[in-house]
Each structure stands twice: as structure tokens, then as C-alpha cells.
BAGUKOL-197115 format. One line per field, with one value per residue (C-alpha): residue in one letter; z, y negated, x negated. Coordinates in steps of 0.05 Angstrom, whole numbers. Example, Ala and Ser with C-alpha at 12.3 -4.5 7.8 and 13.67 -1.06 7.14 Angstrom:
<tornus>
aa: a / s;
Z: 156 / 143;
Y: 90 / 21;
X: -246 / -273;
</tornus>
This chain:
<tornus>
aa: m / h / y / s / q / f / i / a / g / e / f / r / q / g / t / s / d / v / r / c / t / v / i / n / p / s / n / g / q / a / l / g / d / y / g / h / a / s / r / a / d / v / e / a / a / i / a / a / a / a / d / t / f / r / s / w / r / k / t / s / a / l / e / r / s / a / l / l / r / r / v / a / s / l / m / r / e / r / k / d / v / i / a / e / q / i / s / k / e / l / g / k / p / f / v / e / s / q / k / e / v / e / t / a / a / e / m / f / e / w / a / g / e / e / a / r / r / l / y / g / r / i / i / p / a / r / s / e / e / i / t / q / t / v / l / f / e / p / i / g / p / v / a / a / f / a / g / w / n / a / p / a / i / t / p / s / r / k / i / s / g / a / l / a / a / g / c / t / i / v / i / k / p / s / e / e / t / a / g / v / a / l / l / i / a / q / a / i / q / d / a / g / i / p / a / g / v / v / n / m / v / f / g / d / p / g / e / i / a / d / i / l / c / a / a / p / q / i / a / m / v / t / f / t / g / a / t / s / i / g / k / l / i / g / s / k / a / a / l / g / m / k / r / a / t / l / e / l / g / g / h / a / p / v / i / v / c / d / d / v / d / v / d / r / v / v / n / l / a / v / a / t / k / y / r / n / a / g / q / v / c / t / s / p / t / r / f / l / v / q / a / s / i / f / d / e / f / s / k / k / f / v / k / a / a / e / a / v / k / v / g / s / p / f / d / k / t / t / q / m / g / p / l / k / n / i / r / r / l / e / a / v / d / k / m / v / q / d / a / v / a / r / g / l / a / v / a / t / g / g / e / r / i / g / s / t / g / y / f / y / k / p / t / v / i / l / q / p / s / l / d / c / d / a / a / q / i / e / p / f / g / p / i / a / l / l / s / s / f / l / s / l / d / d / a / i / a / e / a / n / r / l / q / f / g / l / a / a / y / a / f / t / n / q / l / r / n / a / h / r / l / m / h / e / i / d / s / g / v / v / c / i / n / e / w / q / a / s / l / p / e / t / p / f / g / g / h / k / d / s / g / l / g / s / e / g / g / i / e / g / l / h / e / f / l / k / i / k / c / v / r / q / g / m / f / a;
Z: -3006 / -3069 / -3106 / -3154 / -3173 / -3138 / -3188 / -3181 / -3120 / -3153 / -3138 / -3209 / -3244 / -3283 / -3358 / -3376 / -3400 / -3350 / -3282 / -3215 / -3162 / -3089 / -3051 / -2978 / -2960 / -2901 / -2946 / -3018 / -3033 / -3073 / -3035 / -3099 / -3165 / -3205 / -3271 / -3277 / -3290 / -3364 / -3392 / -3397 / -3323 / -3301 / -3344 / -3315 / -3245 / -3265 / -3295 / -3231 / -3187 / -3233 / -3237 / -3162 / -3144 / -3166 / -3111 / -3058 / -3055 / -3035 / -2976 / -2909 / -2864 / -2812 / -2862 / -2885 / -2813 / -2794 / -2853 / -2840 / -2767 / -2788 / -2831 / -2770 / -2728 / -2780 / -2786 / -2711 / -2713 / -2768 / -2739 / -2733 / -2804 / -2834 / -2790 / -2812 / -2884 / -2869 / -2837 / -2895 / -2950 / -2915 / -2863 / -2806 / -2737 / -2723 / -2661 / -2701 / -2756 / -2705 / -2684 / -2757 / -2766 / -2704 / -2730 / -2798 / -2764 / -2726 / -2793 / -2813 / -2744 / -2739 / -2810 / -2796 / -2735 / -2769 / -2829 / -2785 / -2774 / -2844 / -2833 / -2882 / -2857 / -2865 / -2879 / -2855 / -2917 / -2932 / -2938 / -2896 / -2961 / -2980 / -2950 / -2963 / -2953 / -2961 / -2979 / -2977 / -3029 / -3048 / -3102 / -3142 / -3159 / -3131 / -3159 / -3104 / -3102 / -3040 / -3026 / -2994 / -2930 / -2891 / -2931 / -2884 / -2858 / -2924 / -2964 / -2903 / -2894 / -2967 / -2973 / -2907 / -2921 / -2990 / -2968 / -2908 / -2954 / -3001 / -3055 / -3090 / -3104 / -3150 / -3112 / -3135 / -3073 / -3082 / -3125 / -3075 / -3016 / -3054 / -3005 / -2947 / -2989 / -3013 / -2941 / -2929 / -2991 / -2963 / -2899 / -2939 / -2979 / -2917 / -2881 / -2934 / -2972 / -3041 / -3100 / -3140 / -3084 / -3073 / -3129 / -3127 / -3186 / -3185 / -3241 / -3275 / -3235 / -3295 / -3340 / -3287 / -3268 / -3340 / -3347 / -3281 / -3286 / -3357 / -3342 / -3345 / -3293 / -3240 / -3201 / -3153 / -3146 / -3080 / -3079 / -3027 / -3049 / -3074 / -3089 / -3160 / -3177 / -3138 / -3181 / -3244 / -3216 / -3195 / -3265 / -3297 / -3250 / -3265 / -3340 / -3325 / -3273 / -3220 / -3147 / -3121 / -3051 / -3050 / -2989 / -3011 / -2984 / -2921 / -2888 / -2816 / -2772 / -2696 / -2654 / -2585 / -2536 / -2477 / -2424 / -2438 / -2405 / -2453 / -2436 / -2447 / -2513 / -2539 / -2523 / -2556 / -2615 / -2631 / -2626 / -2673 / -2722 / -2735 / -2735 / -2800 / -2817 / -2826 / -2884 / -2859 / -2892 / -2823 / -2798 / -2755 / -2795 / -2783 / -2708 / -2691 / -2620 / -2578 / -2574 / -2498 / -2497 / -2566 / -2542 / -2489 / -2536 / -2594 / -2552 / -2521 / -2588 / -2621 / -2564 / -2568 / -2643 / -2637 / -2588 / -2637 / -2651 / -2726 / -2750 / -2771 / -2763 / -2728 / -2674 / -2613 / -2595 / -2663 / -2663 / -2736 / -2797 / -2868 / -2919 / -2968 / -3030 / -3062 / -3090 / -3020 / -2995 / -3052 / -3045 / -2970 / -2980 / -3035 / -2987 / -2935 / -2986 / -3007 / -2934 / -2928 / -2992 / -2963 / -2901 / -2855 / -2790 / -2795 / -2721 / -2727 / -2780 / -2853 / -2881 / -2902 / -2854 / -2887 / -2957 / -2945 / -2946 / -2946 / -2876 / -2861 / -2797 / -2761 / -2782 / -2750 / -2786 / -2743 / -2764 / -2837 / -2888 / -2918 / -2988 / -2974 / -3006 / -2940 / -2918 / -2981 / -3005 / -2962 / -2938 / -2928 / -2890 / -2824 / -2828 / -2773 / -2782 / -2718 / -2720 / -2667 / -2663 / -2622 / -2626 / -2636 / -2696 / -2728 / -2713 / -2742 / -2804 / -2815 / -2801 / -2856 / -2905 / -2949 / -2993 / -2950 / -2898 / -2878 / -2805 / -2755 / -2682 / -2625 / -2552 / -2500 / -2430 / -2441 / -2462 / -2498 / -2542 / -2555 / -2577 / -2626 / -2655 / -2664 / -2705 / -2741 / -2766 / -2836 / -2834 / -2841 / -2775 / -2716 / -2656 / -2593 / -2539 / -2577 / -2635 / -2661 / -2726 / -2755 / -2723 / -2752 / -2719 / -2738 / -2806 / -2839 / -2899 / -2921 / -2938 / -2996 / -3036 / -2984 / -3012 / -3022 / -2979 / -2919 / -2901 / -2834 / -2788 / -2810 / -2857 / -2893 / -2901 / -2931 / -2987 / -3013 / -3013 / -3061 / -3040 / -3066 / -3047 / -3054 / -3051 / -3049 / -3052 / -3019 / -3080 / -3155;
Y: 3231 / 3194 / 3175 / 3116 / 3051 / 2985 / 2928 / 2860 / 2884 / 2948 / 3021 / 3049 / 3109 / 3101 / 3105 / 3143 / 3215 / 3235 / 3258 / 3263 / 3316 / 3299 / 3358 / 3375 / 3392 / 3436 / 3488 / 3468 / 3459 / 3403 / 3347 / 3315 / 3285 / 3221 / 3190 / 3150 / 3075 / 3059 / 2998 / 2965 / 2980 / 2950 / 2889 / 2880 / 2882 / 2830 / 2785 / 2791 / 2772 / 2713 / 2686 / 2692 / 2661 / 2593 / 2593 / 2637 / 2592 / 2535 / 2570 / 2542 / 2576 / 2584 / 2620 / 2667 / 2680 / 2699 / 2746 / 2782 / 2791 / 2819 / 2871 / 2890 / 2898 / 2942 / 2986 / 2997 / 3015 / 3065 / 3089 / 3163 / 3166 / 3134 / 3176 / 3240 / 3221 / 3208 / 3276 / 3310 / 3275 / 3270 / 3325 / 3278 / 3300 / 3268 / 3231 / 3200 / 3183 / 3146 / 3106 / 3089 / 3061 / 3018 / 2992 / 2978 / 2939 / 2900 / 2880 / 2846 / 2817 / 2787 / 2760 / 2730 / 2694 / 2671 / 2645 / 2586 / 2568 / 2565 / 2494 / 2448 / 2393 / 2320 / 2298 / 2228 / 2185 / 2133 / 2080 / 2067 / 2059 / 2132 / 2196 / 2263 / 2324 / 2398 / 2440 / 2515 / 2538 / 2608 / 2636 / 2666 / 2734 / 2790 / 2860 / 2911 / 2983 / 3027 / 3098 / 3157 / 3166 / 3110 / 3106 / 3058 / 3015 / 2999 / 2976 / 2938 / 2901 / 2879 / 2861 / 2823 / 2783 / 2763 / 2743 / 2704 / 2662 / 2648 / 2698 / 2750 / 2820 / 2880 / 2939 / 3009 / 3052 / 3123 / 3166 / 3223 / 3187 / 3147 / 3162 / 3125 / 3063 / 3064 / 3065 / 3003 / 2972 / 2987 / 2951 / 2892 / 2889 / 2897 / 2842 / 2793 / 2780 / 2757 / 2805 / 2803 / 2780 / 2851 / 2902 / 2974 / 3016 / 3088 / 3125 / 3136 / 3095 / 3079 / 3057 / 3014 / 2982 / 2964 / 2930 / 2893 / 2870 / 2844 / 2807 / 2731 / 2721 / 2759 / 2714 / 2763 / 2837 / 2874 / 2947 / 3001 / 3066 / 3099 / 3057 / 3082 / 3062 / 2997 / 2975 / 2988 / 2949 / 2892 / 2888 / 2887 / 2831 / 2792 / 2792 / 2753 / 2708 / 2737 / 2739 / 2809 / 2839 / 2910 / 2956 / 3016 / 3078 / 3088 / 3138 / 3113 / 3123 / 3133 / 3117 / 3150 / 3128 / 3170 / 3124 / 3142 / 3187 / 3246 / 3279 / 3215 / 3199 / 3270 / 3274 / 3207 / 3223 / 3289 / 3260 / 3203 / 3246 / 3295 / 3245 / 3251 / 3310 / 3260 / 3227 / 3157 / 3109 / 3088 / 3160 / 3171 / 3219 / 3213 / 3222 / 3199 / 3223 / 3206 / 3267 / 3273 / 3287 / 3319 / 3391 / 3374 / 3328 / 3377 / 3437 / 3398 / 3368 / 3437 / 3465 / 3407 / 3414 / 3488 / 3470 / 3423 / 3452 / 3454 / 3466 / 3439 / 3364 / 3376 / 3422 / 3377 / 3412 / 3400 / 3353 / 3359 / 3374 / 3395 / 3358 / 3320 / 3362 / 3418 / 3368 / 3346 / 3417 / 3438 / 3376 / 3389 / 3462 / 3446 / 3401 / 3457 / 3507 / 3459 / 3455 / 3531 / 3538 / 3492 / 3534 / 3482 / 3502 / 3501 / 3506 / 3514 / 3512 / 3511 / 3549 / 3544 / 3566 / 3614 / 3608 / 3567 / 3492 / 3457 / 3470 / 3469 / 3482 / 3424 / 3430 / 3410 / 3411 / 3405 / 3368 / 3358 / 3343 / 3273 / 3302 / 3347 / 3326 / 3312 / 3264 / 3223 / 3227 / 3206 / 3272 / 3243 / 3306 / 3342 / 3345 / 3317 / 3312 / 3313 / 3290 / 3269 / 3207 / 3186 / 3110 / 3060 / 3034 / 3102 / 3105 / 3036 / 3053 / 3116 / 3079 / 3029 / 3081 / 3089 / 3037 / 3043 / 2990 / 2992 / 3014 / 3034 / 3055 / 3054 / 3076 / 3049 / 3019 / 2973 / 2902 / 2896 / 2956 / 2931 / 2863 / 2894 / 2941 / 2885 / 2845 / 2898 / 2947 / 2925 / 2938 / 2898 / 2925 / 2946 / 2978 / 2983 / 3029 / 3027 / 3065 / 3018 / 2991 / 2958 / 2916 / 2866 / 2807 / 2823 / 2819 / 2886 / 2893 / 2924 / 2905 / 2933 / 2985 / 2986 / 2926 / 2852 / 2805 / 2820 / 2844 / 2828 / 2770 / 2697 / 2713 / 2764 / 2715 / 2663 / 2713 / 2699 / 2623 / 2576 / 2511 / 2443 / 2378 / 2315 / 2245 / 2192 / 2117 / 2069 / 2025 / 2036;
X: 1731 / 1752 / 1689 / 1689 / 1656 / 1673 / 1677 / 1712 / 1751 / 1776 / 1758 / 1755 / 1726 / 1662 / 1672 / 1608 / 1615 / 1562 / 1587 / 1552 / 1566 / 1554 / 1524 / 1529 / 1456 / 1478 / 1511 / 1496 / 1570 / 1601 / 1635 / 1663 / 1644 / 1653 / 1637 / 1573 / 1578 / 1571 / 1536 / 1604 / 1618 / 1551 / 1561 / 1631 / 1601 / 1549 / 1603 / 1644 / 1585 / 1566 / 1637 / 1650 / 1583 / 1609 / 1661 / 1628 / 1566 / 1612 / 1645 / 1626 / 1576 / 1631 / 1676 / 1622 / 1603 / 1674 / 1681 / 1616 / 1632 / 1700 / 1664 / 1623 / 1686 / 1719 / 1658 / 1657 / 1731 / 1717 / 1651 / 1669 / 1698 / 1635 / 1590 / 1624 / 1612 / 1538 / 1531 / 1566 / 1526 / 1459 / 1459 / 1440 / 1465 / 1532 / 1507 / 1451 / 1501 / 1543 / 1482 / 1468 / 1538 / 1529 / 1463 / 1494 / 1550 / 1497 / 1467 / 1532 / 1542 / 1472 / 1473 / 1541 / 1515 / 1451 / 1490 / 1509 / 1436 / 1407 / 1382 / 1347 / 1301 / 1285 / 1213 / 1194 / 1184 / 1131 / 1184 / 1246 / 1285 / 1272 / 1300 / 1266 / 1309 / 1292 / 1353 / 1358 / 1409 / 1433 / 1389 / 1446 / 1475 / 1431 / 1417 / 1403 / 1381 / 1386 / 1363 / 1399 / 1360 / 1395 / 1461 / 1496 / 1438 / 1402 / 1463 / 1489 / 1423 / 1421 / 1494 / 1498 / 1436 / 1458 / 1528 / 1504 / 1460 / 1518 / 1498 / 1540 / 1513 / 1514 / 1486 / 1469 / 1469 / 1445 / 1490 / 1477 / 1509 / 1561 / 1617 / 1583 / 1572 / 1645 / 1670 / 1629 / 1659 / 1728 / 1711 / 1685 / 1749 / 1794 / 1756 / 1780 / 1715 / 1737 / 1738 / 1674 / 1629 / 1606 / 1603 / 1578 / 1557 / 1534 / 1499 / 1433 / 1382 / 1337 / 1394 / 1426 / 1359 / 1345 / 1413 / 1410 / 1338 / 1348 / 1413 / 1403 / 1458 / 1418 / 1371 / 1340 / 1325 / 1319 / 1297 / 1286 / 1254 / 1191 / 1129 / 1123 / 1194 / 1188 / 1129 / 1171 / 1229 / 1183 / 1152 / 1221 / 1242 / 1179 / 1194 / 1257 / 1224 / 1269 / 1250 / 1238 / 1235 / 1210 / 1213 / 1172 / 1139 / 1099 / 1052 / 1054 / 993 / 1001 / 940 / 942 / 889 / 867 / 897 / 969 / 1020 / 1013 / 1079 / 1118 / 1085 / 1093 / 1167 / 1181 / 1135 / 1169 / 1238 / 1219 / 1179 / 1235 / 1292 / 1330 / 1284 / 1227 / 1262 / 1249 / 1200 / 1174 / 1169 / 1106 / 1063 / 987 / 976 / 906 / 892 / 831 / 786 / 786 / 862 / 870 / 876 / 927 / 966 / 967 / 988 / 1045 / 1065 / 1068 / 1109 / 1158 / 1163 / 1179 / 1235 / 1270 / 1339 / 1352 / 1422 / 1490 / 1498 / 1564 / 1535 / 1525 / 1460 / 1428 / 1368 / 1348 / 1390 / 1371 / 1330 / 1373 / 1364 / 1325 / 1275 / 1254 / 1251 / 1206 / 1162 / 1152 / 1137 / 1088 / 1049 / 1047 / 1024 / 969 / 946 / 946 / 907 / 854 / 848 / 880 / 914 / 990 / 1004 / 1079 / 1133 / 1114 / 1173 / 1246 / 1300 / 1349 / 1375 / 1438 / 1427 / 1360 / 1334 / 1259 / 1222 / 1189 / 1117 / 1051 / 983 / 921 / 858 / 879 / 826 / 832 / 839 / 898 / 964 / 999 / 944 / 950 / 1022 / 1081 / 1111 / 1181 / 1198 / 1186 / 1110 / 1065 / 989 / 948 / 875 / 825 / 781 / 721 / 722 / 777 / 738 / 746 / 820 / 833 / 793 / 834 / 900 / 881 / 852 / 913 / 946 / 1009 / 1024 / 1097 / 1097 / 1044 / 1046 / 996 / 998 / 951 / 954 / 895 / 911 / 844 / 861 / 931 / 904 / 855 / 907 / 957 / 909 / 868 / 920 / 942 / 1016 / 1080 / 1106 / 1061 / 1094 / 1053 / 1081 / 1147 / 1179 / 1234 / 1205 / 1267 / 1321 / 1371 / 1337 / 1265 / 1231 / 1218 / 1172 / 1107 / 1036 / 995 / 1033 / 1089 / 1124 / 1135 / 1176 / 1219 / 1288 / 1320 / 1306 / 1310 / 1252 / 1296 / 1353 / 1307 / 1290 / 1360 / 1350 / 1315 / 1283 / 1303 / 1268 / 1311 / 1280 / 1333 / 1325 / 1373 / 1385 / 1392;
</tornus>
């Protein structure tokens, strides 16, 4: 893989003296290295986005639609190549990486289709000699930040939404999964999207954020990542009166009522919990199980967790790969050690696997205390917390206890319960008898400390648009 920056349609080396090495988390070996973007590189990317915006915003919806759908087609043609890079850089099982590429392609496809339906509206006026029109116009050049845990989906969602709305973009994908983002950039270029519409810079996150958020040419900032960093990004954007959408951390509760098929819920829960080694912001983490079925549920959950095959992402039998880096491995293990120190029951897992790569056993902690680290801080790893509840009131209170509100799940066969849970859980996404929290066609965003605004769906596209009201008389 040839690592570089992507600025004004050119794949070029960063001019900073600082270099970044991309590590394969399965074996700890280097996949390649590249020079960080310097201030001059980032400013060149901003200038390219600002210059190109003047022409890109005037392209027809049909033209933008065709180009975005062409990107989707190329990504599907190159699915295995992109998926292989995901598995190398992230450690995700290859089959899951293929699914991620398909979902990323769907982001471009859906945004391309919806670009043709970004309608304004006419408001009846008080006089027949006046017309009142509401226009939705592209907000301007966008600065975007994406993390490493969904290296194809997250950049694709931000880029496709911005371009569909008529905006240009400077995006800083994670420097740890740069190769995946660059393969997407190649598809964008090969699809015929003009140079400068999409620019990618890799380097020091803080330095790049300072430059992008302060740039007067940038009209909007969109960020996916940790809550603490998102708040800093949001404050920097606010100083420049820039719109900000922030998709931040989560600590998803799962309420399991006693009227469900326990085997079915357990099997789906374990598969979802340990997907991507739990490194998903919507990962189900706090399982709140009705007391009458808790023993059965927990025993079956532990047994299923112990059966999860951990190994190389290119082994077809692997169900869970490594954690992304040593930082994640140490953070997860620290949470487990905190639980052990408090005398909590670690029913399975709780330790590193081998010394090569960053593999960790699927872990289950039973009846965790509310003050343990794992019950308060997003684990972002293969840790499941199983607790019991007596009343639905108690379960809802615990689901809403934390300042996170990104995704929540509930399982029940009673319509009355489902109706209560839908309305009383404070979360941007609530899935009832379902695990898919994010799709191209649905809005995705958090409440409370989990974010501001939405990505995906028509609501997500409208984040990239500004409103203009025009009142026009018939005669001068």
C-alpha cells in the first residue's frame, strides 16, 4: 500500500518531518509509513476545497447523483481489495470487512439517489403579487474527522452526504487506517469527481483540527470520535460560528424482558457484542435482564462468549479479531482489573491472548457495581456487563443513568413494553427486537453527551444545507 495525502486531486507525500507508521494489529508489524501533513499541506487542501466549491455547488443534482453512484459501483468492483486493507489495518474478520465495504458503497449510492430530492418549498403569501420560496443551499466547504473503527463506513458517510448536498470537503480520516481511506479516494477520483472536491489529510489530530476549525473558508465541521475530543472540536467550531455535527461515544444498554426467546436473543447478542472486538460506538454493553430469566440468560451468554473464535482476520472460522492497538488493549484490561479489584465476578475472559498482536478474550462481568469503571466509561472493547432488574421502571432508569445516549436496544414480545421503551429511553437510536442501529437511509446521532445533529437519512443530508427564504414581488 502506498500511503500519502490526497490534495487537489493528487496523491502526494506530506511535507512534515513527522512520520506515521501504520501497524497490523494481528501481528504488530508495520504495514507502511508516510509523512504527516504539514500546515502548508492542510492549507492547500482547504484552498482546493474552497476554490472548487464555487463550481461544484452549481453542478446539477443529476450530475452529482450519477457521480456518487459511480463511486458506489467502483467500490463494489474493488470490494475485496478494500476489505483486505480493512482487515490488515483494523484486524476485522475479512467477511465482516467485505460487509463494511458494501455498506460504505450503499452510503454513496443512497446519497446519490437522495441528491435528486433535496427539495425547497413555496409558502403561500399574503398577497398574490408576492412569492415566498424556501431554498436549501450547500453550506460550503466542510471539515470532517473520522475514526479508525469503521474506516470505510465513516468517511464514506461524511463524504457522500457533503457531496450530495453540493459541498466540498477536507477530511482527516484516522492516520491508523489511512490505506482504507486512500482506496476510497482512488474510487472517487476514478469516478470522475473533480479534483479538489474531496481532499484527505493525515497527521497530528490536534494540529489539523486547530487549522481546519480556524479556517474562515470552512463552513461546517463534522466529527466522529470520543466525547471528550468532540466537545473540544465543537467549541473550536463555535468560535468561528461554524455548524457542527458530532457523533460521539456510547455505552449502549440492552433491556431483555422475560417474555423473549432466550436462545435467540443470546445468540444475536453475543454476535453483535463481539463484532469488531466491541470497538463500535453502538456496541451493546450493559445487558439489563429481567430477574426471572437472568440465570438462564447469563449462563447461555457466557457459554456463547466462550465459544467465540478469536484469531486471524483471514481465517474463515474467525469471529473476532484483535483490538486495534496497544492503547485499546491496555484500556480494556485496566477495566477488567478494576472489576477484579472490586470483587466483581468475571465469568469468562478477562485476559490477553498470547503476546503477538492485540488479541483479548471475550469478557463477561456479572452484576457489576455502578461505580466500577466498565459501568461508567465506554469500554470500546469486548466487555459485556450483565445485570438483573425487577421492574421495567428500574431497567429504564438504569438505561438512562449515564450521560451517553447514542444507541439502545430492547427485547420484548409485549407491545405495551415496546411502546414504553420507545418513548422513555433517552437515546438517538432505539432498536426494539433488532440490532441494526445505523443504515444509510436512517438518521444516526446521539442525545446528551453522545453528540449533536445526525448523519444518514434525509436528516443527515440537511445538516450540509443552509436555509434561505426569498420573498419576491411581481413589480419593481
